C-alpha positions in Angstrom: 0.0 0.0 0.0 1.6 3.3 -1.2 0.0 6.7 -0.7 1.4 9.8 -2.4 0.6 13.3 -0.9 1.7 16.7 -2.0 0.7 20.4 -1.7 1.3 21.0 -5.4 0.6 24.8 -5.4 -1.5 24.6 -8.5 -1.6 21.9 -11.3 -2.1 24.1 -14.3 1.4 23.4 -15.5 1.9 20.4 -17.8 5.3 19.6 -16.4 3.8 19.5 -12.9 1.1 17.1 -14.0 3.7 14.9 -15.8 5.8 14.9 -12.7 2.9 13.9 -10.5 2.1 11.0 -12.9 5.7 9.9 -12.9 5.8 9.9 -9.1 2.5 8.0 -9.0 3.8 5.3 -11.4 7.3 5.0 -10.0 6.1 4.7 -6.4 3.2 2.4 -7.4 0.8 4.6 -5.4 -2.7 3.3 -5.2 -3.9 6.6 -3.7 -2.8 10.1 -4.6 -3.8 13.1 -2.4 -3.2 16.6 -3.6 -3.7 19.9 -1.8 -4.0 23.4 -3.1 -4.9 22.3 -6.6 -6.1 25.8 -7.5 -8.2 24.4 -10.4 -11.8 23.8 -11.1 -11.0 21.3 -13.9 -9.4 18.5 -11.9 -12.3 16.0 -12.0 -13.0 14.4 -15.5 -10.2 16.4 -17.1 -6.8 17.0 -15.5 -7.2 13.9 -13.2 -6.5 11.6 -16.2 -3.3 13.3 -16.9 -2.2 12.9 -13.3 -3.1 9.2 -13.0 -2.0 8.2 -16.4 -4.8 5.8 -17.2 -8.6 5.5 -17.1 -8.5 2.8 -14.3 -9.1 5.2 -11.4 -11.7 7.1 -9.5 -11.5 10.7 -8.3 -13.2 13.1 -6.0 -12.4 16.7 -5.3 -13.2 19.8 -3.3 -13.0 22.8 -5.7 -11.0 25.8 -4.7 -12.6 29.1 -3.7 -11.4 31.5 -6.3 -7.8 30.8 -7.0 -6.9 29.4 -3.6 -7.3 26.0 -2.0 -8.7 22.9 -3.6 -8.3 19.2 -2.6 -8.1 16.2 -4.9 -8.0 12.5 -4.1 -7.4 9.8 -6.7 -7.4 6.0 -6.1 -7.3 2.6 -7.8 -10.8 1.0 -7.7 -9.3 -2.5 -8.2 -7.6 -2.2 -4.8 -10.1 0.1 -2.9 -13.8 0.0 -3.2 -15.4 3.4 -2.1 -18.5 3.4 -0.1 -18.7 7.0 1.0 -17.2 10.4 0.3 -17.3 12.9 3.1 -16.5 16.5 2.5 -15.9 19.3 5.0 -14.0 22.6 5.3 -10.4 21.6 5.0 -10.7 17.9 4.4 -11.9 15.2 1.9 -12.5 11.7 3.4 -12.8 8.7 1.2 -14.2 5.6 3.0 -14.5 2.1 1.7 -13.2 -1.4 1.6 -9.5 -2.3 1.1 -10.0 -5.4 -1.0 -6.8 -7.3 -0.2 -7.3 -7.4 3.5 -11.1 -6.9 3.5 -10.8 -4.1 5.9 -12.8 -0.9 6.1 -10.5 2.1 5.6 -10.9 5.8 5.5 -8.3 8.0 3.8 -8.6 11.7 4.9 -6.9 14.2 2.6 -6.4 17.4 4.7 -5.6 21.0 3.6 -5.9 23.0 6.8 -6.7 26.7 6.8 -4.3 29.4 8.0 -6.5 31.0 10.8 -6.1 29.3 14.2 -9.8 29.3 15.0 -10.6 27.6 11.7 -7.9 25.0 12.3 -9.4 24.3 15.8 -12.8 23.8 14.2 -11.2 21.4 11.6 -9.7 19.3 14.4 -13.1 19.1 16.1 -14.8 18.1 12.9 -12.2 15.4 12.2 -12.4 14.1 15.8 -16.2 13.7 15.5 -15.7 11.9 12.2 -13.1 9.5 13.4 -15.0 8.8 16.7 -18.1 7.9 14.7 -16.4 4.7 13.4 -13.5 3.7 15.6 -13.3 0.2 14.1 -12.2 1.4 10.7 -8.5 2.0 9.7 -7.9 5.7 9.6 -5.1 7.3 7.6 -5.1 11.1 7.9 -2.6 13.0 5.7 -1.8 16.2 3.9 -0.9 19.8 4.7 -1.9 20.5 8.2 -0.5 24.1 8.2 0.7 23.7 11.8 3.7 22.2 13.6 3.7 20.1 16.7 7.0 21.2 18.4 9.3 24.2 18.2 12.0 22.2 16.5 9.6 21.7 13.5 9.9 25.4 12.6 12.9 27.5 11.6 12.9 31.2 10.8 9.4 31.9 12.0 7.5 32.2 15.2 6.3 29.0 16.9 2.6 29.2 17.9 2.2 27.3 21.1 -1.6 27.5 21.2 -2.0 26.1 17.7 0.5 23.3 18.5 -1.4 22.5 21.7 -4.8 22.0 20.0 -3.2 20.0 17.2 -1.4 17.7 19.6 -4.5 17.4 21.7 -6.4 16.3 18.6 -3.8 13.6 17.9 -3.6 12.2 21.4 -7.3 12.2 22.1 -7.9 10.0 19.1 -4.9 7.7 19.7 -3.4 8.6 16.3 0.2 7.8 15.6 2.5 9.9 13.4 4.7 7.9 11.0 8.2 9.3 11.3 9.3 11.1 8.1 12.7 10.2 6.7 14.8 12.3 4.3 14.6 15.8 5.8 13.6 17.8 8.8 11.1 20.1 7.1 8.6 19.7 4.4 8.0 23.4 3.6 10.3 26.2 2.5 9.4 29.7 1.4 10.7 31.3 -1.8 13.6 33.1 -0.2 14.8 30.0 1.7 14.8 31.6 5.2 11.6 30.0 6.6 11.1 26.2 7.1 8.4 24.2 8.7 7.2 20.6 8.9 3.6 21.0 7.8 3.0 17.7 5.9 2.6 14.4 7.7 0.8 11.1 7.9 -1.3 10.2 11.0 -2.7 6.7 11.3 -4.9 4.8 13.8 -3.5 1.9 15.8 -5.4 -0.7 13.8 -3.8 0.7 10.6 -0.4 -0.1 12.2 -1.6 -3.6 12.9 -2.8 -4.1 9.4 0.4 -2.7 7.8 3.3 -3.0 10.3 6.0 -1.9 7.9 4.5 1.6 7.2 7.1 4.2 6.6 7.1 7.8 5.2 9.7 9.2 2.8 10.0 12.8 1.6 10.9 13.7 -2.0 13.0 16.7 -3.0 11.2 20.0 -3.4 11.1 20.6 -7.1 7.7 21.8 -8.4 6.3 23.2 -5.2 7.5 24.8 -1.9 6.2 21.7 -0.2 8.0 18.3 -0.3 5.9 15.4 -1.5 5.6 12.6 1.1 5.0 8.9 0.4 3.5 6.4 2.8 4.7 3.0 1.8 4.2 -0.6 3.0 5.3 -2.7 0.2 6.4 -2.3 -3.5 6.4 -4.8 -6.4 8.7 -5.0 -9.4 7.7 -6.9 -12.5 11.1 -6.6 -14.2 12.3 -4.8 -17.3 9.9 -3.3 -19.9 9.8 -4.5 -23.6 11.9 -2.8 -26.2 10.4 0.3 -27.8 11.6 2.6 -30.6 11.0 6.4 -30.0 11.0 9.0 -32.7 13.0 11.4 -30.4 16.0 9.2 -30.9 16.3 10.4 -34.5 17.0 13.9 -33.2 20.1 12.7 -31.3 23.2 13.4 -33.4 24.9 10.2 -32.1 22.0 7.9 -33.1 23.2 7.5 -36.8 26.5 6.2 -35.6 24.7 3.6 -33.4 22.7 2.5 -36.4 25.7 2.1 -38.6 27.8 0.2 -36.1 24.9 -2.0 -35.1 24.0 -2.9 -38.7 27.7 -3.6 -39.7 28.1 -6.3 -37.1 27.7 -9.8 -38.5 25.9 -12.6 -36.7 27.4 -16.1 -36.6 30.0 -15.3 -39.4 30.9 -19.0 -39.8 27.3 -20.0 -40.5 26.2 -17.2 -42.9 26.5 -19.6 -45.9 23.8 -21.7 -44.5 21.4 -18.9 -43.4 18.6 -17.6 -45.6 18.5 -13.9 -46.4 15.6 -13.5 -44.0 17.6 -15.1 -41.2 20.5 -12.7 -42.0 18.3 -9.7 -41.8 16.7 -10.9 -38.6 20.2 -11.4 -37.1 21.2 -7.9 -38.1 18.1 -6.5 -36.6 18.8 -8.4 -33.4 22.3 -7.0 -33.2 21.0 -3.5 -34.0 18.5 -3.8 -31.2 21.2 -4.7 -28.7 23.3 -1.8 -29.8 20.4 0.6 -29.4 19.5 -0.8 -26.0 23.1 -0.3 -24.9 23.1 3.2 -26.3 19.8 4.0 -24.6 21.1 2.6 -21.3 24.1 5.0 -21.5 21.9 7.9 -22.5 19.3 7.3 -19.8 22.1 6.9 -17.3 23.5 10.3 -18.3 20.0 11.9 -18.1 19.3 10.3 -14.8 22.7 11.4 -13.5 22.0 15.0 -14.6 18.6 14.9 -13.0 20.1 13.5 -9.7 22.8 16.1 -9.9 20.4 19.0 -10.3 18.0 17.6 -7.7 20.9 17.2 -5.2 21.9 20.8 -5.8 18.4 21.9 -4.9 18.5 19.5 -1.9 21.8 20.9 -0.7 20.6 24.4 -1.1 17.5 23.6 1.0 19.6 22.1 3.7 21.9 25.1 3.8 18.9 27.4 3.8 17.5 25.6 6.8 20.7 26.5 8.6 20.3 30.1 7.6 23.2 30.1 5.1 21.5 31.6 2.0 22.4 34.4 -0.4 21.3 35.7 -3.8 23.9 33.6 -5.7 22.5 30.4 -4.1 19.0 31.4 -5.1 20.2 32.0 -8.6 21.9 28.6 -8.8 18.8 26.9 -7.5 16.7 28.5 -10.2 19.2 27.4 -12.9 19.1 23.8 -11.6 15.3 23.9 -11.6 15.3 25.1 -15.3 17.6 22.2 -16.2 15.2 19.8 -14.5 12.3 21.4 -16.5 14.3 20.8 -19.8 14.8 17.1 -19.0 11.2 16.6 -18.0 10.0 18.3 -21.2 12.1 15.9 -23.3 10.5 13.0 -21.4 7.1 14.3 -22.2 7.8 14.0 -25.9 8.2 10.2 -25.5 5.0 10.1 -23.4 3.1 11.6 -26.3 4.4 8.8 -28.6 3.4 6.2 -26.0 -0.1 7.4 -26.3 -0.1 6.5 -30.1 -2.0 9.7 -30.9 -1.5 12.0 -33.9 -1.3 15.7 -33.9 -2.8 17.8 -36.7 -0.5 20.7 -35.9 2.8 20.9 -34.2 2.3 22.0 -30.6 -1.4 21.2 -30.6 -1.3 19.0 -27.5 -4.6 17.7 -26.1 -3.1 16.6 -22.8 -6.3 15.1 -21.5 -6.5 12.9 -24.6 -2.9 11.7 -25.0 -2.5 11.0 -21.2 -5.6 9.0 -21.3 -4.1 6.8 -24.0 -0.6 6.4 -22.6 0.2 2.8 -21.8 -3.2 1.6 -23.1 -1.5 -1.3 -24.9 0.4 -2.2 -21.6 -2.8 -2.1 -19.6 -4.6 -4.4 -22.0 -1.8 -7.1 -21.7 -0.6 -6.5 -18.2 -1.6 -9.1 -15.6 -2.3 -7.3 -12.3 -3.8 -10.3 -10.6 -4.7 -13.9 -11.3 -7.2 -16.1 -9.6 -6.2 -19.7 -8.6 -8.4 -22.0 -6.6 -10.6 -19.2 -5.6 -7.8 -16.9 -4.3 -6.4 -13.8 -6.0 -2.6 -13.7 -6.4 -1.0 -10.3 -6.8 2.6 -10.9 -5.9 4.8 -10.5 -9.1 7.0 -13.5 -8.4 4.0 -15.8 -7.9 2.3 -14.4 -11.0 5.4 -15.1 -13.2 5.6 -18.6 -11.9 2.0 -19.3 -12.6 2.2 -17.9 -16.2 5.4 -19.8 -16.9 3.9 -23.0 -15.7 0.8 -22.5 -17.8 2.6 -21.8 -21.1 5.2 -24.5 -20.4 2.4 -27.0 -20.3 0.8 -25.6 -23.5 4.0 -25.9 -25.5 5.2 -29.3 -24.2 5.9 -31.7 -27.0 3.3 -34.5 -26.9 5.0 -36.8 -29.3 8.2 -38.2 -27.9 9.4 -39.9 -31.1 8.6 -38.7 -34.6 8.7 -40.9 -37.7 11.9 -40.8 -39.8 12.1 -40.8 -43.6 15.1 -42.9 -44.8 15.9 -42.8 -48.5 19.1 -42.3 -50.5 17.1 -40.0 -52.9 16.8 -37.3 -50.3 19.5 -34.7 -50.1 21.2 -34.6 -46.7 22.6 -31.7 -44.7 26.1 -32.0 -43.4 26.5 -33.0 -39.8 27.5 -29.5 -38.6 24.4 -28.0 -40.2 22.2 -30.6 -38.6 23.8 -29.9 -35.2 23.1 -26.1 -35.7 19.5 -26.7 -36.6 18.8 -29.0 -33.6 20.6 -27.1 -30.9 18.3 -25.3 -28.4 17.8 -21.6 -28.6 20.1 -19.6 -26.3 18.8 -16.9 -24.0 20.5 -14.3 -26.1 18.7 -15.5 -29.2 15.4 -15.3 -27.5 16.0 -11.8 -26.4 
């Protein structure tokens, strides 16, 4: 169970929506909670771009003017909603967690600034949680308040606001999952004010259901708030299939990769016994391997640059938390952010091709359309779960074993000994050619 939460400070930017989708996919989040969306077009429009497929459900609280706004998105194949509860500053989604058959309620919070309004919010949430103490409660988001003086730097600590917030937590028996990665989740634009405003609060029965819960912060890139991720377990189905992208043709080094890959001969000693089609297939195979190696190096370079610029931003944030900030550092942070935007924009071009959509005019990008089509082919062939003897299996290793066992049985040779044609009139292949034809396929040939 992975939950992604972020005060995104508006989702009108395409790069922000692409980044949110990438975070959702990479962290395999079944639930995405966003605060301060600042948009009236989240539901039935921008939500598809954020999630990346049509297999999701969404509910929102629209902003008032250009401020506020809450959005919650989740996977209906894992969580079956029964009720949506909306109030000032929170959006609660209640339903059945299908894997454990437990009633859960995920409360997405964006607390107001005024202390008296925050106090009213804590009272409303307390009444809501007390109304169903048997359910698993997970309360998360931007609470706009700190619990202790050490959770704030460069601004005044409000003792009364912290008192009422801590009283709300203790009275309900909620537990805060310790955040790893950094001390603060918020930093202002000048880098001299820091606070821990974002967090996950869970009920005791939630800890019992998911004992390995942990929270990790992500670097602040597209917002002044760090995204936080609640995680219990992650799955990996292995490498993705080979795919050719048109953007490769724009790389000046790609032509050299094509020439070198095509020039390599496959099995030079056996070319005399191969058909022209087999020769072409071998060259294409070698070409694919050269491209995969080139892409691995290119992706590594891009990833290294992304990590480098992200680390620069992280280092700046940590220095700013200690009060060591100047105009030159702010300028360097802005330049690093621009580089990250360039890398993300290049990645978006490949996302458009994944959608298999066509554009009438260059730059005419219907984002809601192409994001809805991205990975449609993968979704139609991907096996998320299989049912065996009345039980659903979702673990990737077990799914792979069941699939391999199934097709191994389908392709087993039923005839152990086939008839032989013995005649001197038939032309015979030389022994080495027979050996080559009968030898099993190698793993490299299959790839």
